[in-house]
N, C-alpha and C positions, 0 to 999 in steps of 0.2 A: 316369329321370334324363336331363336334357337333355344333348345332346352338342354341344360347341363346333363351329362350322363350320370352324375351323382348328385345327391342331395346335400348341400352344404350344411354344416352344423357348427354351433358356437365352439370356439376353442376350449372354453371352460365348461362346456356342457357336461363333460365327464371329468370331474376334478382329479380323480386318480390317474387317468390317462394323461391329462395335461401336466400333472406333477412329474411323471416319469419322462415325458417329452422334454420339459424344461431342464430336468436333471441331466439327461444325456447331452442336450444341446449346450447347456452352460458349462459343464465340466469338460466336455469334448472341446469346446472353444478355448477354455483356459489351458488345456493340455496343448492344443495346437499353437497358441501364442507363446507358451513357455518353450516349446520345441523350436519354433522359429527364432526366438531370442537366443537360445543356446547355440544353434548353428551359426547365427550371425556373430556371436562372440567366439567363434572358432573352437567350440567344444567338440570333442570326438562324437562320432555317431553312437557310440556305446552309452553316452550320457543320456540319450533318449530313454534308456531303461529307467534312469532315476526320475525323469520327468513323468513317465507312465506310472511308476509306483506312487509318486507324490499325488498325481491326479486321482488315482484309485483310492488312496488314503483319504483325500479330501472328500471324494464322493461318498465313501463309507461313513465318515464322521458326520457329514451333512444329513445322512439318513437318520442317524441317532438324534441329531438336533431337531429334525422335523417331528419326531415322535414327542420330544420334550416340549417344543414350541406349540404343538397342537393342544397339549394339555394346559398350556399357560395362556393362550391367546384370549380366552374368555374370562380370565380372572380379573381381579382389581388391578388397575394400572400399576400401583406400587409393587404388587406381587409379580406381575408380568415382566416389567422392565428390570426389577431388582434381580429376580432369579435368572432372567435372560443374560444379564451382564456377567453374573457369576458363571453360568454354564458356558457362555461364549469364551470367557477367559480360560477356563479349564480345557475347552475343546481346542483353542489355539495353542495352548501349552502342549497338549498331547500331539497335535499335528506337527508342531515345530520339533518336538522331541523325536518323532518317528523320522521326519525328513533329515534331521541332523545325524541320526544313527545310521540311516541308509547311505548318506553321503560319506560318513566316516568309514563305512565298510568299503565304499567304492574307491576312496582315496586314503588308504591306511598310512601312507608316507607323507601326508599333507602336514605342513607346518602349523596350520590353524588348529587350535584345540577344539574340544567339543562345545565349550561355552561360546566361542566365537562363531562356530557353525550354527549354534542354536539361535543366537541373536541375529545372525545373517538371514536366516529363513523366517524368523518370528514375524517380522513386519510384513513379509509377502503373504504368509499364511493368515495373519490377522486381516489383511486387506481382503483376501478371498472369502474367508468365513464371515466377516462383518458384512460384506456386500451381499453374500448369499442370505444371511439372516435378515438384512433390511428388505431384500426382495421378497423373501418368504412372508414377512409380516405385511408388507405393502400389498402384495397380491391377495392375501387372505382377508385383509381388512376391506380391500376393494370388493371382493366377492361377497362379503357380509353386507356391505352397504347396498350392492346391487340386489341381493336377495331380499333385504328389507324394503327396498324401493318396489320390487316386484310384488311383495306381499302387500305393501301399502296400496299399490295400484289395484290389486285384486279386491282389497277391502273397499276401495273407493268405487270400483265398478259394481260390487255387490250392493253398496249403499245406494248408488245411482239407480240400479235396477229395482231395488226395493222401493225407492221413492217414486220412480216412474210407475211401478205397479200400483202403489198406493193412490197416485193421482188418477190413473186410468180406471181403477176399480171403484172410484167414488161415483158410482152410478147413481143418478138422481133418484132418491127413494120416492120423491113425489111423482116421478114418471111411473114407477111401478104402482104406486097407490092409485093414481088416476086411471091407469090402464086396467087394473083389477076392478076398480069401481065401475068402469065402463062395461067390462065383461059382465059384472054382476047385474048392472042395469039392463043389459041386453037379455040376460037370462030371465029376469023378472018380466020383461016385455015379451018373452017367448020368442025372441029373435035368436034361435039356436045356431043357425048357420053363420051369421056374421060373428056371433060370440065364439064359435069354434074356430073360425078363420083368424080372429083376433088373438085367441089363445095360442094358436099354432105359430103365428108370426112372433108373438112375444117369446115363446120357447126357443124359436130359431135364433132370435136376436140375443137372448141371454146365453144360449149355447155358444154363440160366436164370441161373446165377451169373455167367457170363462175358459174356452178351449185354447184360444190363441195366446201366445206369449205376450205379456203386457209390454215388453220392450221391443216387440217385433215391428217391422215396417212392412206395409202392404202397398200394393199399387193403388193409384187413384181410382182405377176401374173397380177394384175390389172394394175399396172404401165407399164408392158411390152405391154399389149393390147393397152393402150393409145399411147405408143411409136410407135407401129406398124402402128397405124392410121396416126401418124405424118410422119413416113417414107414413107407410101403410097403416101402422098402428095409430099414429096420431090423427091421420085423416079420418079414421072411423069415429074419432071423438069430435073433431071440428068440422067434418064434412066439407061443404063447399067453401067454408071460410078459409081453409088452408089450401093455398095454391102454390105450386112449386114449378121451377124451371131450372133445367140443367144445361150449362154451356161448357162442355168438356171438350177441349181440343184433342184431336187424335194423338198429337205428339205428347200430350200431357198424361195420357191414360196409363203409360208404363212407368211414370215417375213414382218413386217410393215416398211415402209419408208415414208418420207414426199411426199405429192402429187406433181407430175410434177417435180421430182428430176432429172430424166434421160434425159428429153427432151433438156435442155440447154447444157448438156454434148455432146449429139449426134449432136446438132446444131453446137457446137464449132468444132467438128470433121469434119462436112460437110464443114464448112468454110475453115479450114486450111489444110484439107487432100484431100477432094473430089474436091472442087471447083478449086483450082489452078493447079491440075494435069490433063493433057489431058486424061490419062487412068483412072482417078478416083482413088478410094481407097476402101479398105474393112474396115468396122467398126464392131468391135466385142464387144458385151455386155455380160458380165458374172456375175453371182451371186452365191456365195457359202458360206457355214458356216465354220468359222474357230474358233473352240472352242465355246465360248459363244457369238461370234460376227458374224455379217453379213459383208461380203466383196463384194463390187460391183466394177467391173473394166470396164471402157469404153476405148477401145484402137483402134488405126487406123494404117494403113500402109502408112501414109503420110510422109512428110519430118521431122516431129518432131519440137521441139523448136529450133529456129535458134540462133546461138551465136552472130550474129550481133546485135548492139543496135537497139531497136525498141521502138519508143515513145509510142506505143499503149499498151505496157506491163504495168501491174499494179501488186503490191505485193499481194500475196495471202498466208495466213497462215492457218494452220490447226493443228490438234492434233499432227502431226508428224513433225512440224517445219515450215519453210517458203520456198517459191520458187517464181517463177514468172509466170504470166498468160498472155495470149495474148488478153484479152478483159474483159468486165465487166460481161459476163455471168458466168464465173467461180467464180468471186468474189462474185456474188450474191448467188451462191450455197454455198460457204464458209460461208457467213453471215447467210444463212438459217440454216445450220448445227449448227453453234455456238448458234443461238437463240434457236434451238430445243433441243440440247444435251449438250451445254456448252463445257467442255473439254473432255467429254466422247465420242469423235469421232476422226476420222483421215481423213484428206483430203490431198492427195499427188499427185503431177504431176511429170512425169519423161519421159525421152526418152527411148524407148525400145531398148535392145541390138541388136535385129534383124532389127531395123529400125521402125520409126513411133513414136507415142506419146500415152501415157496412163495416165488416171486419176483413182486413187484408192481411194475408200471411205470405211471406216470401221465404223459400227454403232453397238450399242447394239442389240442383237437379241430379238425382241419382236413379239408376235403374238396376234391376236385379240381373246378375250375370246369367247368361244363357245356360239352361240346364239346371238351375237352382230351383228346388221346389218352393212354392209360395203358399201362403195361407189361403185356403179355399174360402170364397165368399159364402155366406149363409144361403141356404136354399130352402124353398118352401117344403115342409114335410110332405112326404108322399101321401096322397089322398086328402090333403087339406083342401077344402073347397074354397073357391073364390068367394069373397064376401058378397052375400046377397044384399040387394037393396034393403036397407033397414028403414023401418018407420021412424020418423023424426022423434027424437027423444025429447020429451017435454022438459021445460026448464025446471019443473019441480023434481023430476027424476034425474036430470043431468047431474053428474057428480061435480062437486066444487073443484075448481082448478087450483092445484098446489104445484107450484113450479119454482125453480131456481134459475138464476142466470148463469 
């Protein structure tokens, strides 16, 4: 694609420069039209001097009007339009007087008196200055509206960013409580190596949530690495009860999604599928391209949505309609998707035919432009050991599970 040798800029990007451009263009055009009209009416070439003087006079008077109008434009409407009418009448009278005086000097032997000359040019000068005044106010009101719209968009973007940050930073306090309780239990059992590994993973995960911009989008590959770090922490609590499987297509790894989108979905599956079942459950995370869209599915082999009334359920709606959720975590995901994509997304929950529960998300397929730096996935702290095989934590010492959906 060809690159322009210059960078285009908005015409009104510099208001002062735009004003002078319009001044010279407008009055130059008016002078050209009057000159052509004079020559077409068989006026001598010397009459062009009168046309040039009249144009320069109008140009100068309009500069004075611009200073006055600038002081009036933000006043009350009665003051603005009342004073404008008075000032415009005086300016037209002055303009017509100067034009009549110059013409009388040019034609001293003319039969027309000064009053006739004055009335003859008054309507032409009124048309020019009235049109100039109307354009001045119209352009400046337009610029004010555009500036207010830009300011409103900035405020809306800031509000959206703040809301996205609030939703993403609603990190489940029960997750922190459970993790710290598990670390405390391991220390009491003198399992120092797994406790240290768990603490390092927790610090890396929290560092990732705090360092990266709450409104940033990361690749699916980066999000999966972050999710694996979270699962390492939870797996030390649930051990073999928590089984995971990743089915990430190569084409989907570069797709961009909101940061920390998958963690609440997996946390919800751990709460409702792994935690209540003695044998635990398998959680499957898949990502694939379906046409121009990215489809992400988080499913489990748990009991699925129960039909019995549950006061904890809250309505959750997405691009595909509405259903019910079993906690605020899924509602937060829905809100984040609506804030980020509007109606151009799908959030759907369903019981699987073979048993279990699944959350399906569809987003527009987007990739990071080449050369753009991305958020680095969390890495294990240098020197942090792999978790050593921990002795089974007795039920009396295992921390109580406190989770949210």
